[in-house]
Structures are given as structure tokens and as C-alpha cells.
N, C-alpha and C positions, 0 to 999 in steps of 0.2 A: 137563282136568277139566270144562271147559264142554262139550266134545264128548261126554264120557261122560253128562253130565246130559241133553243133547239126545237122544242115542241111546236112553237108558233111557226117557225120556218118550215117544219115538216108538214104541218096542217095546211099552210098556204101553197106549198109547191107540189104536194102529192108525190107522184112517182119520180119526179125530178129531184127529190130531196137528196138523193145520193150525190148529185153534182152540185146543187145549189146551196146545200147546208153544210158544206165542208168546214167552213170557219167556225160555225156554231158547234159542230160535232167535235172539232179539235179542242175548243175551249171547255166543253163539257167533259171530255175524256181527261184533259189535264187536271181539272178540278177533282174528278173522281180518283185519279191516281194519287193526287196529293193526300186525300183523305185515307185511302186504303194503305198508303205507305206510312201513315202515322201510327207508331206503336201503341199509343194509348187508345186510339180508336179501335185498333185490332183487338186489344185486350178486352175492351168494353163489349165488342161484338161476340168475342169468344165466351166471355162470362155469361152473357145473355143466352147464347146457344146452349151452353152446358146446363144452365138452370132449367131451360125448357126441356132439354133431353132428360134430365133427372125427373122432372114432373111427369113426363110421358111414361118413363119406365116404371114409375111408382103407381100411376093411375091407369095407364093404357089408353088415356083419353087425349086426343090431339087438341091442342089449344088453338082457337081461332086466330088467324093472322090479323094483326092490327095494321091499319093503314098508317104508315109512318109519314109524318110530316117533318120535314127537315129544313134546316137553314143552309143546306149545302148549296 
């Protein structure tokens, strides 16, 4: 939800987003910091990365990135 508010603000204001979207940017950053500071989220991301790295090292084929939809 915070990401949508920030995106909408940026789209509506263009180059003035640096000045006009400070409140939305702050809310988005606070939300992200909360998730990145969560040890269980960190471990989940780490496990996924290590799994992908192991697959790449075994096959030499990069896996296509998925578009992640999140409830963040």
C-alpha cells in the first residue's frame, strides 16, 4: 500500500517528486526497514538465494527472475 502511494505521487508530480513525495518516501522506507530488520525474513531471503546459487553452480544456467508480488 505504501509503495502504491509513493508510485502514484511520483507519477503525478514528475521531477518535483523529490520535494513533494517526502512523506510517502519516508513511509515506504520505514516499512522496508521493518521488513529487512526482521530476522525470519532475512533467513528466508538468504535460503532462497543459496538455493538459486546452488542450482546455478550445478547447471550453469541462470534462472529467470520472477516478478515478486508482495503484501509489503
